[in-house]
PyMOL Python script that loads the backbone (N, CA, C, O; Angstrom):
from pymol import cmd

cmd.read_pdbstr("""\
ATOM      1  N   MET A   1      -9.550 130.586 206.113  1.00  0.00           N
ATOM      2  CA  MET A   1      -8.440 130.099 204.898  1.00  0.00           C
ATOM      3  C   MET A   1      -9.374 129.321 203.691  1.00  0.00           C
ATOM      4  O   MET A   1      -9.178 129.666 202.526  1.00  0.00           O
ATOM      5  N   PHE A   2     -10.276 128.384 203.957  1.00  0.00           N
ATOM      6  CA  PHE A   2     -10.638 127.730 202.855  1.00  0.00           C
ATOM      7  C   PHE A   2     -11.847 128.265 202.353  1.00  0.00           C
ATOM      8  O   PHE A   2     -12.549 128.203 201.344  1.00  0.00           O
ATOM      9  N   ARG A   3     -11.805 128.866 203.559  1.00  0.00           N
ATOM     10  CA  ARG A   3     -13.493 130.222 202.776  1.00  0.00           C
ATOM     11  C   ARG A   3     -12.460 131.269 201.692  1.00  0.00           C
ATOM     12  O   ARG A   3     -13.356 131.398 200.857  1.00  0.00           O
ATOM     13  N   ASN A   4     -11.605 131.872 201.249  1.00  0.00           N
ATOM     14  CA  ASN A   4     -10.579 132.660 200.663  1.00  0.00           C
ATOM     15  C   ASN A   4     -11.146 131.453 199.234  1.00  0.00           C
ATOM     16  O   ASN A   4     -11.905 131.717 198.301  1.00  0.00           O
ATOM     17  N   TYR A   5     -10.458 130.175 199.539  1.00  0.00           N
ATOM     18  CA  TYR A   5      -9.536 129.995 198.485  1.00  0.00           C
ATOM     19  C   TYR A   5     -10.852 128.753 197.759  1.00  0.00           C
ATOM     20  O   TYR A   5     -10.572 127.975 196.847  1.00  0.00           O
ATOM     21  N   LYS A   6     -12.155 128.832 198.380  1.00  0.00           N
ATOM     22  CA  LYS A   6     -13.188 128.159 197.675  1.00  0.00           C
ATOM     23  C   LYS A   6     -13.713 128.245 196.543  1.00  0.00           C
ATOM     24  O   LYS A   6     -14.005 127.384 195.713  1.00  0.00           O
ATOM     25  N   THR A   7     -13.833 129.514 196.560  1.00  0.00           N
ATOM     26  CA  THR A   7     -14.129 130.080 195.046  1.00  0.00           C
ATOM     27  C   THR A   7     -12.940 129.971 194.023  1.00  0.00           C
ATOM     28  O   THR A   7     -13.113 130.227 192.831  1.00  0.00           O
ATOM     29  N   PHE A   8     -12.054 129.685 194.396  1.00  0.00           N
ATOM     30  CA  PHE A   8     -11.507 129.221 193.163  1.00  0.00           C
ATOM     31  C   PHE A   8     -11.047 127.553 192.879  1.00  0.00           C
ATOM     32  O   PHE A   8     -10.263 127.104 192.044  1.00  0.00           O
ATOM     33  N   TYR A   9     -11.698 126.994 193.709  1.00  0.00           N
ATOM     34  CA  TYR A   9     -11.415 125.501 193.809  1.00  0.00           C
ATOM     35  C   TYR A   9     -11.640 124.661 192.387  1.00  0.00           C
ATOM     36  O   TYR A   9     -10.778 124.028 191.777  1.00  0.00           O
ATOM     37  N   HIS A  10     -13.066 124.838 192.026  1.00  0.00           N
ATOM     38  CA  HIS A  10     -13.180 123.965 190.598  1.00  0.00           C
ATOM     39  C   HIS A  10     -12.404 124.609 190.157  1.00  0.00           C
ATOM     40  O   HIS A  10     -11.511 123.765 190.097  1.00  0.00           O
ATOM     41  N   ALA A  11     -11.805 125.829 189.613  1.00  0.00           N
ATOM     42  CA  ALA A  11     -11.410 126.226 188.328  1.00  0.00           C
ATOM     43  C   ALA A  11      -9.422 125.974 188.607  1.00  0.00           C
ATOM     44  O   ALA A  11      -8.586 125.959 187.703  1.00  0.00           O
ATOM     45  N   ASN A  12      -9.134 125.800 190.193  1.00  0.00           N
ATOM     46  CA  ASN A  12      -7.433 124.850 189.747  1.00  0.00           C
ATOM     47  C   ASN A  12      -7.570 123.531 189.752  1.00  0.00           C
ATOM     48  O   ASN A  12      -6.522 122.887 189.729  1.00  0.00           O
ATOM     49  N   ARG A  13      -8.409 123.048 189.772  1.00  0.00           N
ATOM     50  CA  ARG A  13      -9.016 121.841 189.859  1.00  0.00           C
ATOM     51  C   ARG A  13      -9.088 121.374 188.103  1.00  0.00           C
ATOM     52  O   ARG A  13      -8.353 120.707 187.375  1.00  0.00           O
ATOM     53  N   LEU A  14     -10.106 121.961 187.950  1.00  0.00           N
ATOM     54  CA  LEU A  14      -9.782 122.445 186.548  1.00  0.00           C
ATOM     55  C   LEU A  14      -8.592 122.314 185.540  1.00  0.00           C
ATOM     56  O   LEU A  14      -8.330 121.384 184.778  1.00  0.00           O
ATOM     57  N   GLY A  15      -7.889 123.601 185.761  1.00  0.00           N
ATOM     58  CA  GLY A  15      -6.597 123.530 185.709  1.00  0.00           C
ATOM     59  C   GLY A  15      -5.868 122.542 185.746  1.00  0.00           C
ATOM     60  O   GLY A  15      -5.404 121.969 184.760  1.00  0.00           O
ATOM     61  N   GLY A  16      -5.692 122.235 186.959  1.00  0.00           N
ATOM     62  CA  GLY A  16      -4.899 120.749 187.272  1.00  0.00           C
ATOM     63  C   GLY A  16      -5.086 119.437 186.461  1.00  0.00           C
ATOM     64  O   GLY A  16      -4.433 118.394 186.433  1.00  0.00           O
ATOM     65  N   ILE A  17      -6.070 119.799 185.888  1.00  0.00           N
ATOM     66  CA  ILE A  17      -6.871 118.197 185.034  1.00  0.00           C
ATOM     67  C   ILE A  17      -6.679 118.560 183.726  1.00  0.00           C
ATOM     68  O   ILE A  17      -6.939 117.617 182.978  1.00  0.00           O
ATOM     69  N   ILE A  18      -6.215 119.870 182.968  1.00  0.00           N
ATOM     70  CA  ILE A  18      -5.736 119.622 181.903  1.00  0.00           C
ATOM     71  C   ILE A  18      -4.209 120.013 182.178  1.00  0.00           C
ATOM     72  O   ILE A  18      -3.736 119.698 181.086  1.00  0.00           O
ATOM     73  N   ALA A  19      -3.530 120.316 182.649  1.00  0.00           N
ATOM     74  CA  ALA A  19      -2.356 120.298 182.783  1.00  0.00           C
ATOM     75  C   ALA A  19      -1.816 119.288 182.762  1.00  0.00           C
ATOM     76  O   ALA A  19      -0.786 119.144 182.104  1.00  0.00           O
ATOM     77  N   ILE A  20      -2.397 118.239 183.525  1.00  0.00           N
ATOM     78  CA  ILE A  20      -1.936 116.794 183.738  1.00  0.00           C
ATOM     79  C   ILE A  20      -1.801 116.430 182.377  1.00  0.00           C
ATOM     80  O   ILE A  20      -0.737 116.294 181.772  1.00  0.00           O
ATOM     81  N   THR A  21      -3.926 116.153 181.554  1.00  0.00           N
ATOM     82  CA  THR A  21      -4.188 116.166 180.338  1.00  0.00           C
ATOM     83  C   THR A  21      -2.895 116.195 179.283  1.00  0.00           C
ATOM     84  O   THR A  21      -2.196 115.238 178.948  1.00  0.00           O
ATOM     85  N   LEU A  22      -2.786 117.684 178.832  1.00  0.00           N
ATOM     86  CA  LEU A  22      -1.939 118.153 178.027  1.00  0.00           C
ATOM     87  C   LEU A  22      -0.542 117.985 178.259  1.00  0.00           C
ATOM     88  O   LEU A  22      -0.055 117.892 177.133  1.00  0.00           O
ATOM     89  N   PHE A  23       0.466 117.886 179.198  1.00  0.00           N
ATOM     90  CA  PHE A  23       1.933 117.532 179.072  1.00  0.00           C
ATOM     91  C   PHE A  23       2.499 116.238 178.178  1.00  0.00           C
ATOM     92  O   PHE A  23       3.653 116.082 177.779  1.00  0.00           O
ATOM     93  N   PRO A  24       1.445 115.429 177.997  1.00  0.00           N
ATOM     94  CA  PRO A  24       2.348 114.663 176.871  1.00  0.00           C
ATOM     95  C   PRO A  24       2.764 115.560 175.773  1.00  0.00           C
ATOM     96  O   PRO A  24       3.904 115.578 175.308  1.00  0.00           O
ATOM     97  N   LEU A  25       1.930 116.193 175.441  1.00  0.00           N
ATOM     98  CA  LEU A  25       1.345 117.246 174.022  1.00  0.00           C
ATOM     99  C   LEU A  25       2.783 118.159 174.078  1.00  0.00           C
ATOM    100  O   LEU A  25       3.224 118.407 172.956  1.00  0.00           O
ATOM    101  N   VAL A  26       3.543 118.672 175.163  1.00  0.00           N
ATOM    102  CA  VAL A  26       4.113 119.743 175.058  1.00  0.00           C
ATOM    103  C   VAL A  26       5.518 118.775 175.540  1.00  0.00           C
ATOM    104  O   VAL A  26       6.712 118.952 175.299  1.00  0.00           O
ATOM    105  N   ALA A  27       4.939 117.893 176.178  1.00  0.00           N
ATOM    106  CA  ALA A  27       6.781 117.044 175.901  1.00  0.00           C
ATOM    107  C   ALA A  27       7.556 116.785 174.694  1.00  0.00           C
ATOM    108  O   ALA A  27       8.734 116.935 174.371  1.00  0.00           O
ATOM    109  N   LYS A  28       5.737 116.027 173.737  1.00  0.00           N
ATOM    110  CA  LYS A  28       6.332 115.470 171.953  1.00  0.00           C
ATOM    111  C   LYS A  28       6.466 116.512 171.679  1.00  0.00           C
ATOM    112  O   LYS A  28       7.411 116.538 170.889  1.00  0.00           O
ATOM    113  N   LEU A  29       6.031 117.647 171.865  1.00  0.00           N
ATOM    114  CA  LEU A  29       5.969 119.216 171.149  1.00  0.00           C
ATOM    115  C   LEU A  29       7.623 119.469 171.568  1.00  0.00           C
ATOM    116  O   LEU A  29       8.445 119.908 170.764  1.00  0.00           O
ATOM    117  N   SER A  30       7.809 119.253 172.407  1.00  0.00           N
ATOM    118  CA  SER A  30       9.224 120.223 173.373  1.00  0.00           C
ATOM    119  C   SER A  30      10.579 119.042 172.779  1.00  0.00           C
ATOM    120  O   SER A  30      11.670 119.515 172.461  1.00  0.00           O
ATOM    121  N   LYS A  31      10.359 117.762 172.710  1.00  0.00           N
ATOM    122  CA  LYS A  31      10.809 116.815 172.079  1.00  0.00           C
ATOM    123  C   LYS A  31      11.111 117.471 170.277  1.00  0.00           C
ATOM    124  O   LYS A  31      12.104 118.068 169.860  1.00  0.00           O
ATOM    125  N   LYS A  32      10.242 117.197 169.761  1.00  0.00           N
ATOM    126  CA  LYS A  32      10.393 117.067 168.165  1.00  0.00           C
ATOM    127  C   LYS A  32      10.662 118.614 167.647  1.00  0.00           C
ATOM    128  O   LYS A  32      10.793 118.986 166.480  1.00  0.00           O
ATOM    129  N   SER A  33      10.693 119.150 168.464  1.00  0.00           N
ATOM    130  CA  SER A  33      10.536 120.787 167.604  1.00  0.00           C
ATOM    131  C   SER A  33      12.156 121.353 168.524  1.00  0.00           C
ATOM    132  O   SER A  33      12.907 121.825 167.671  1.00  0.00           O
ATOM    133  N   GLY A  34      12.750 121.403 169.817  1.00  0.00           N
ATOM    134  CA  GLY A  34      13.983 121.156 170.162  1.00  0.00           C
ATOM    135  C   GLY A  34      13.745 122.564 171.122  1.00  0.00           C
ATOM    136  O   GLY A  34      14.693 123.020 171.762  1.00  0.00           O
ATOM    137  N   LEU A  35      12.146 123.323 171.168  1.00  0.00           N
ATOM    138  CA  LEU A  35      12.278 123.693 171.856  1.00  0.00           C
ATOM    139  C   LEU A  35      11.818 123.356 173.876  1.00  0.00           C
ATOM    140  O   LEU A  35      11.260 122.371 174.361  1.00  0.00           O
ATOM    141  N   SER A  36      12.414 124.793 174.674  1.00  0.00           N
ATOM    142  CA  SER A  36      12.268 124.163 175.983  1.00  0.00           C
ATOM    143  C   SER A  36      10.482 123.760 176.096  1.00  0.00           C
ATOM    144  O   SER A  36       9.667 124.185 175.277  1.00  0.00           O
ATOM    145  N   LEU A  37      10.101 122.820 177.341  1.00  0.00           N
ATOM    146  CA  LEU A  37       9.384 122.590 177.903  1.00  0.00           C
ATOM    147  C   LEU A  37       8.494 123.920 177.944  1.00  0.00           C
ATOM    148  O   LEU A  37       7.438 123.945 177.312  1.00  0.00           O
ATOM    149  N   GLY A  38       8.961 125.133 178.761  1.00  0.00           N
ATOM    150  CA  GLY A  38       8.139 126.507 179.105  1.00  0.00           C
ATOM    151  C   GLY A  38       7.838 126.588 177.355  1.00  0.00           C
ATOM    152  O   GLY A  38       6.915 125.902 176.915  1.00  0.00           O
ATOM    153  N   ARG A  39       8.331 127.109 176.781  1.00  0.00           N
ATOM    154  CA  ARG A  39       8.222 127.533 175.061  1.00  0.00           C
ATOM    155  C   ARG A  39       7.030 127.226 174.456  1.00  0.00           C
ATOM    156  O   ARG A  39       6.110 127.926 174.033  1.00  0.00           O
ATOM    157  N   SER A  40       7.356 125.229 174.523  1.00  0.00           N
ATOM    158  CA  SER A  40       6.074 124.665 173.443  1.00  0.00           C
ATOM    159  C   SER A  40       4.784 124.853 174.484  1.00  0.00           C
ATOM    160  O   SER A  40       3.672 125.117 174.025  1.00  0.00           O
ATOM    161  N   SER A  41       5.092 124.640 176.472  1.00  0.00           N
ATOM    162  CA  SER A  41       3.306 124.819 177.045  1.00  0.00           C
ATOM    163  C   SER A  41       3.282 126.668 176.563  1.00  0.00           C
ATOM    164  O   SER A  41       2.109 126.978 176.771  1.00  0.00           O
ATOM    165  N   ALA A  42       3.811 127.577 176.192  1.00  0.00           N
ATOM    166  CA  ALA A  42       3.237 128.218 175.714  1.00  0.00           C
ATOM    167  C   ALA A  42       2.302 128.747 174.982  1.00  0.00           C
ATOM    168  O   ALA A  42       1.413 129.583 175.142  1.00  0.00           O
ATOM    169  N   LEU A  43       2.966 127.611 173.548  1.00  0.00           N
ATOM    170  CA  LEU A  43       2.797 127.508 172.218  1.00  0.00           C
ATOM    171  C   LEU A  43       1.508 126.543 172.142  1.00  0.00           C
ATOM    172  O   LEU A  43       0.756 126.769 171.194  1.00  0.00           O
ATOM    173  N   VAL A  44       1.220 125.692 172.855  1.00  0.00           N
ATOM    174  CA  VAL A  44       0.002 125.116 173.572  1.00  0.00           C
ATOM    175  C   VAL A  44      -1.197 125.975 174.213  1.00  0.00           C
ATOM    176  O   VAL A  44      -2.407 125.821 174.044  1.00  0.00           O
ATOM    177  N   THR A  45      -0.641 126.752 174.854  1.00  0.00           N
ATOM    178  CA  THR A  45      -1.463 127.418 175.517  1.00  0.00           C
ATOM    179  C   THR A  45      -2.259 128.833 174.915  1.00  0.00           C
ATOM    180  O   THR A  45      -3.207 129.496 175.336  1.00  0.00           O
ATOM    181  N   VAL A  46      -1.547 128.914 173.951  1.00  0.00           N
ATOM    182  CA  VAL A  46      -1.728 130.313 172.520  1.00  0.00           C
ATOM    183  C   VAL A  46      -2.562 129.442 171.416  1.00  0.00           C
ATOM    184  O   VAL A  46      -3.451 129.913 170.706  1.00  0.00           O
ATOM    185  N   LEU A  47      -1.983 127.686 171.396  1.00  0.00           N
ATOM    186  CA  LEU A  47      -3.853 127.431 170.752  1.00  0.00           C
ATOM    187  C   LEU A  47      -4.557 127.081 171.577  1.00  0.00           C
ATOM    188  O   LEU A  47      -5.750 127.284 171.351  1.00  0.00           O
ATOM    189  N   SER A  48      -4.361 126.715 172.293  1.00  0.00           N
ATOM    190  CA  SER A  48      -5.592 126.189 172.569  1.00  0.00           C
ATOM    191  C   SER A  48      -6.441 127.528 173.403  1.00  0.00           C
ATOM    192  O   SER A  48      -7.667 127.421 173.409  1.00  0.00           O
ATOM    193  N   LEU A  49      -5.934 128.571 173.988  1.00  0.00           N
ATOM    194  CA  LEU A  49      -6.855 129.612 173.273  1.00  0.00           C
ATOM    195  C   LEU A  49      -7.937 130.079 172.295  1.00  0.00           C
ATOM    196  O   LEU A  49      -9.137 130.353 172.293  1.00  0.00           O
ATOM    197  N   ALA A  50      -6.629 130.015 171.258  1.00  0.00           N
ATOM    198  CA  ALA A  50      -7.225 130.322 170.181  1.00  0.00           C
ATOM    199  C   ALA A  50      -8.769 129.423 169.824  1.00  0.00           C
ATOM    200  O   ALA A  50      -9.834 129.916 169.451  1.00  0.00           O
ATOM    201  N   LEU A  51      -8.534 128.365 170.013  1.00  0.00           N
ATOM    202  CA  LEU A  51      -9.240 126.974 169.905  1.00  0.00           C
ATOM    203  C   LEU A  51     -10.574 127.004 170.303  1.00  0.00           C
ATOM    204  O   LEU A  51     -11.494 126.283 169.917  1.00  0.00           O
ATOM    205  N   LEU A  52     -10.589 128.172 171.348  1.00  0.00           N
ATOM    206  CA  LEU A  52     -11.341 128.537 172.479  1.00  0.00           C
ATOM    207  C   LEU A  52     -12.081 129.181 172.107  1.00  0.00           C
ATOM    208  O   LEU A  52     -13.232 128.917 171.761  1.00  0.00           O
ATOM    209  N   LEU A  53     -11.286 130.580 172.121  1.00  0.00           N
ATOM    210  CA  LEU A  53     -11.960 131.909 171.459  1.00  0.00           C
ATOM    211  C   LEU A  53     -12.435 132.189 170.260  1.00  0.00           C
ATOM    212  O   LEU A  53     -13.292 133.059 170.106  1.00  0.00           O
ATOM    213  N   VAL A  54     -12.084 131.696 169.564  1.00  0.00           N
ATOM    214  CA  VAL A  54     -12.172 132.634 167.828  1.00  0.00           C
ATOM    215  C   VAL A  54     -13.751 131.562 167.880  1.00  0.00           C
ATOM    216  O   VAL A  54     -14.697 132.299 167.601  1.00  0.00           O
ATOM    217  N   PRO A  55     -14.067 130.604 168.058  1.00  0.00           N
ATOM    218  CA  PRO A  55     -15.730 130.370 167.774  1.00  0.00           C
ATOM    219  C   PRO A  55     -16.741 131.246 168.851  1.00  0.00           C
ATOM    220  O   PRO A  55     -17.870 131.620 168.532  1.00  0.00           O
ATOM    221  N   ALA A  56     -16.088 131.507 170.237  1.00  0.00           N
ATOM    222  CA  ALA A  56     -17.233 132.009 170.958  1.00  0.00           C
ATOM    223  C   ALA A  56     -16.927 133.840 170.069  1.00  0.00           C
ATOM    224  O   ALA A  56     -18.025 134.354 169.856  1.00  0.00           O
ATOM    225  N   PHE A  57     -15.972 134.578 169.685  1.00  0.00           N
ATOM    226  CA  PHE A  57     -16.232 135.476 169.143  1.00  0.00           C
ATOM    227  C   PHE A  57     -16.607 135.646 167.557  1.00  0.00           C
ATOM    228  O   PHE A  57     -16.692 136.682 166.897  1.00  0.00           O
ATOM    229  N   MET A  58     -16.889 133.672 166.989  1.00  0.00           N
ATOM    230  CA  MET A  58     -17.658 134.728 165.496  1.00  0.00           C
ATOM    231  C   MET A  58     -19.297 134.570 166.043  1.00  0.00           C
ATOM    232  O   MET A  58     -20.236 135.266 165.654  1.00  0.00           O
ATOM    233  N   PHE A  59     -19.389 132.985 167.483  1.00  0.00           N
ATOM    234  CA  PHE A  59     -20.896 133.217 168.109  1.00  0.00           C
ATOM    235  C   PHE A  59     -21.250 134.829 168.068  1.00  0.00           C
ATOM    236  O   PHE A  59     -22.107 135.312 167.327  1.00  0.00           O
ATOM    237  N   SER A  60     -20.419 135.588 169.018  1.00  0.00           N
ATOM    238  CA  SER A  60     -20.785 136.718 169.748  1.00  0.00           C
ATOM    239  C   SER A  60     -21.304 137.453 168.410  1.00  0.00           C
ATOM    240  O   SER A  60     -22.459 137.784 168.143  1.00  0.00           O
ATOM    241  N   GLY A  61     -20.065 137.629 167.598  1.00  0.00           N
ATOM    242  CA  GLY A  61     -20.573 138.769 166.290  1.00  0.00           C
ATOM    243  C   GLY A  61     -22.196 138.450 165.493  1.00  0.00           C
ATOM    244  O   GLY A  61     -23.047 139.327 165.341  1.00  0.00           O
ATOM    245  N   ALA A  62     -22.328 137.227 165.126  1.00  0.00           N
ATOM    246  CA  ALA A  62     -23.406 136.135 164.925  1.00  0.00           C
ATOM    247  C   ALA A  62     -24.142 136.536 165.235  1.00  0.00           C
ATOM    248  O   ALA A  62     -24.969 136.912 164.405  1.00  0.00           O
ATOM    249  N   LEU A  63     -24.475 136.827 167.136  1.00  0.00           N
ATOM    250  CA  LEU A  63     -25.499 137.198 168.026  1.00  0.00           C
ATOM    251  C   LEU A  63     -26.050 138.876 167.565  1.00  0.00           C
ATOM    252  O   LEU A  63     -27.144 139.264 167.155  1.00  0.00           O
ATOM    253  N   VAL A  64     -24.871 139.554 167.820  1.00  0.00           N
ATOM    254  CA  VAL A  64     -24.724 140.410 167.664  1.00  0.00           C
ATOM    255  C   VAL A  64     -25.735 141.033 166.668  1.00  0.00           C
ATOM    256  O   VAL A  64     -26.689 141.797 166.815  1.00  0.00           O
ATOM    257  N   SER A  65     -25.094 140.337 165.458  1.00  0.00           N
ATOM    258  CA  SER A  65     -25.499 140.770 163.908  1.00  0.00           C
ATOM    259  C   SER A  65     -26.589 140.468 164.005  1.00  0.00           C
ATOM    260  O   SER A  65     -27.186 141.056 163.103  1.00  0.00           O
ATOM    261  N   GLY A  66     -27.662 139.533 164.909  1.00  0.00           N
ATOM    262  CA  GLY A  66     -28.744 138.867 164.364  1.00  0.00           C
ATOM    263  C   GLY A  66     -29.937 139.872 165.492  1.00  0.00           C
ATOM    264  O   GLY A  66     -31.079 140.185 165.156  1.00  0.00           O
ATOM    265  N   THR A  67     -29.404 140.153 166.580  1.00  0.00           N
ATOM    266  CA  THR A  67     -29.725 141.229 167.458  1.00  0.00           C
ATOM    267  C   THR A  67     -30.359 142.799 166.307  1.00  0.00           C
ATOM    268  O   THR A  67     -31.306 143.528 166.012  1.00  0.00           O
ATOM    269  N   GLN A  68     -29.180 142.523 166.118  1.00  0.00           N
ATOM    270  CA  GLN A  68     -29.339 144.376 165.167  1.00  0.00           C
ATOM    271  C   GLN A  68     -30.317 144.096 163.864  1.00  0.00           C
ATOM    272  O   GLN A  68     -31.392 144.687 163.759  1.00  0.00           O
ATOM    273  N   ASP A  69     -29.964 143.371 163.115  1.00  0.00           N
ATOM    274  CA  ASP A  69     -30.878 142.715 162.028  1.00  0.00           C
ATOM    275  C   ASP A  69     -32.626 142.751 162.899  1.00  0.00           C
ATOM    276  O   ASP A  69     -33.146 143.866 162.930  1.00  0.00           O
ATOM    277  N   PHE A  70     -33.242 141.848 163.396  1.00  0.00           N
ATOM    278  CA  PHE A  70     -33.585 142.123 164.801  1.00  0.00           C
ATOM    279  C   PHE A  70     -35.000 143.446 165.255  1.00  0.00           C
ATOM    280  O   PHE A  70     -36.224 143.335 165.321  1.00  0.00           O
ATOM    281  N   ILE A  71     -34.378 144.210 165.405  1.00  0.00           N
ATOM    282  CA  ILE A  71     -34.342 145.419 165.826  1.00  0.00           C
ATOM    283  C   ILE A  71     -34.772 146.204 164.911  1.00  0.00           C
ATOM    284  O   ILE A  71     -35.815 146.857 164.955  1.00  0.00           O
ATOM    285  N   GLY A  72     -33.573 146.154 163.594  1.00  0.00           N
ATOM    286  CA  GLY A  72     -34.255 146.443 162.763  1.00  0.00           C
ATOM    287  C   GLY A  72     -35.439 146.225 162.375  1.00  0.00           C
ATOM    288  O   GLY A  72     -35.785 147.248 161.784  1.00  0.00           O
ATOM    289  N   GLU A  73     -36.297 145.453 162.364  1.00  0.00           N
ATOM    290  CA  GLU A  73     -37.526 144.755 161.456  1.00  0.00           C
ATOM    291  C   GLU A  73     -38.470 145.464 162.440  1.00  0.00           C
ATOM    292  O   GLU A  73     -39.525 145.967 162.053  1.00  0.00           O
ATOM    293  N   ILE A  74     -37.964 145.499 164.047  1.00  0.00           N
ATOM    294  CA  ILE A  74     -39.232 145.885 164.812  1.00  0.00           C
ATOM    295  C   ILE A  74     -39.082 147.327 164.480  1.00  0.00           C
ATOM    296  O   ILE A  74     -40.250 147.714 164.462  1.00  0.00           O
ATOM    297  N   GLN A  75     -38.355 148.304 164.217  1.00  0.00           N
ATOM    298  CA  GLN A  75     -38.121 149.793 164.344  1.00  0.00           C
ATOM    299  C   GLN A  75     -39.168 149.935 163.233  1.00  0.00           C
ATOM    300  O   GLN A  75     -40.325 150.335 163.359  1.00  0.00           O
ATOM    301  N   GLU A  76     -38.457 149.475 161.971  1.00  0.00           N
ATOM    302  CA  GLU A  76     -39.233 149.173 161.131  1.00  0.00           C
ATOM    303  C   GLU A  76     -40.950 148.955 160.600  1.00  0.00           C
ATOM    304  O   GLU A  76     -41.625 149.623 159.816  1.00  0.00           O
ATOM    305  N   GLY A  77     -41.254 147.813 161.347  1.00  0.00           N
ATOM    306  CA  GLY A  77     -42.116 147.494 161.748  1.00  0.00           C
ATOM    307  C   GLY A  77     -42.441 146.415 160.546  1.00  0.00           C
ATOM    308  O   GLY A  77     -43.617 146.160 160.286  1.00  0.00           O
ATOM    309  N   THR A  78     -41.343 145.774 159.804  1.00  0.00           N
ATOM    310  CA  THR A  78     -41.889 144.665 159.176  1.00  0.00           C
ATOM    311  C   THR A  78     -41.332 143.271 159.865  1.00  0.00           C
ATOM    312  O   THR A  78     -40.909 142.294 159.246  1.00  0.00           O
ATOM    313  N   PHE A  79     -41.451 143.438 161.492  1.00  0.00           N
ATOM    314  CA  PHE A  79     -41.496 142.086 161.852  1.00  0.00           C
ATOM    315  C   PHE A  79     -42.532 140.884 162.049  1.00  0.00           C
ATOM    316  O   PHE A  79     -43.096 140.869 163.144  1.00  0.00           O
ATOM    317  N   VAL A  80     -42.696 140.383 161.600  1.00  0.00           N
ATOM    318  CA  VAL A  80     -44.429 139.197 161.617  1.00  0.00           C
ATOM    319  C   VAL A  80     -43.873 138.045 162.638  1.00  0.00           C
ATOM    320  O   VAL A  80     -42.746 137.863 163.098  1.00  0.00           O
ATOM    321  N   ILE A  81     -44.390 137.749 162.710  1.00  0.00           N
ATOM    322  CA  ILE A  81     -44.302 136.333 163.838  1.00  0.00           C
ATOM    323  C   ILE A  81     -45.933 134.830 163.109  1.00  0.00           C
ATOM    324  O   ILE A  81     -47.126 134.611 163.320  1.00  0.00           O
ATOM    325  N   PRO A  82     -44.849 134.300 162.301  1.00  0.00           N
ATOM    326  CA  PRO A  82     -45.530 133.672 161.200  1.00  0.00           C
ATOM    327  C   PRO A  82     -46.607 132.801 162.232  1.00  0.00           C
ATOM    328  O   PRO A  82     -46.398 132.596 163.428  1.00  0.00           O
ATOM    329  N   PRO A  83     -48.095 132.237 161.270  1.00  0.00           N
ATOM    330  CA  PRO A  83     -48.954 131.504 162.035  1.00  0.00           C
ATOM    331  C   PRO A  83     -47.855 130.228 162.643  1.00  0.00           C
ATOM    332  O   PRO A  83     -46.637 130.235 162.461  1.00  0.00           O
ATOM    333  N   LEU A  84     -48.640 129.154 163.404  1.00  0.00           N
ATOM    334  CA  LEU A  84     -48.016 127.741 163.547  1.00  0.00           C
ATOM    335  C   LEU A  84     -48.107 126.675 162.294  1.00  0.00           C
ATOM    336  O   LEU A  84     -49.148 126.878 161.669  1.00  0.00           O
ATOM    337  N   LYS A  85     -47.510 125.854 161.874  1.00  0.00           N
ATOM    338  CA  LYS A  85     -48.350 125.045 161.014  1.00  0.00           C
ATOM    339  C   LYS A  85     -49.184 124.056 161.776  1.00  0.00           C
ATOM    340  O   LYS A  85     -50.406 123.956 161.668  1.00  0.00           O
ATOM    341  N   ASN A  86     -48.594 123.502 162.375  1.00  0.00           N
ATOM    342  CA  ASN A  86     -49.082 122.736 163.212  1.00  0.00           C
ATOM    343  C   ASN A  86     -49.490 123.110 165.075  1.00  0.00           C
ATOM    344  O   ASN A  86     -48.547 123.086 165.866  1.00  0.00           O
ATOM    345  N   PRO A  87     -50.484 123.332 165.438  1.00  0.00           N
ATOM    346  CA  PRO A  87     -50.102 124.249 166.158  1.00  0.00           C
ATOM    347  C   PRO A  87     -50.514 123.064 167.620  1.00  0.00           C
ATOM    348  O   PRO A  87     -51.587 122.460 167.617  1.00  0.00           O
ATOM    349  N   LEU A  88     -49.352 122.868 168.927  1.00  0.00           N
ATOM    350  CA  LEU A  88     -49.147 122.374 169.697  1.00  0.00           C
ATOM    351  C   LEU A  88     -51.223 122.391 170.576  1.00  0.00           C
ATOM    352  O   LEU A  88     -51.902 123.377 170.865  1.00  0.00           O
ATOM    353  N   PRO A  89     -51.588 120.811 170.729  1.00  0.00           N
ATOM    354  CA  PRO A  89     -52.807 121.105 171.378  1.00  0.00           C
ATOM    355  C   PRO A  89     -51.801 121.488 172.832  1.00  0.00           C
ATOM    356  O   PRO A  89     -50.661 121.326 173.266  1.00  0.00           O
ATOM    357  N   ILE A  90     -53.549 122.300 173.316  1.00  0.00           N
ATOM    358  CA  ILE A  90     -53.491 122.257 174.735  1.00  0.00           C
ATOM    359  C   ILE A  90     -54.341 121.842 175.462  1.00  0.00           C
ATOM    360  O   ILE A  90     -55.570 121.883 175.403  1.00  0.00           O
ATOM    361  N   CYS A  91     -53.507 121.349 176.308  1.00  0.00           N
ATOM    362  CA  CYS A  91     -54.085 120.883 177.895  1.00  0.00           C
ATOM    363  C   CYS A  91     -54.029 121.349 178.681  1.00  0.00           C
ATOM    364  O   CYS A  91     -53.033 121.920 179.126  1.00  0.00           O
ATOM    365  N   LEU A  92     -55.216 121.269 179.205  1.00  0.00           N
ATOM    366  CA  LEU A  92     -55.624 121.914 180.606  1.00  0.00           C
ATOM    367  C   LEU A  92     -55.787 121.016 181.757  1.00  0.00           C
ATOM    368  O   LEU A  92     -56.101 121.472 182.857  1.00  0.00           O
TER     369      LEU A  92
END
""", "prot")
cmd.dss("prot")
cmd.show_as("cartoon", "prot")
cmd.util.cbc("prot")
cmd.orient("prot")
């Protein structure tokens, strides 16, 4: 039985830590806005996911763009590796 749970152990543990950490924020939001705990926790979840996913999508877009530029330079034959200004000493 534990073998099946072992895969998700760390994810569940992290989820518990995040839930305990964010509960005061959810309670305060619920009290100030008049929303139920469920709705305020859903709002905090959506905002947290947006906080994590927006930079990830921006980074992946920049990575794809840079890779396309790099491949384009290689295909055109304009890619040049500049020489090092201060070459590192090689110790043998």
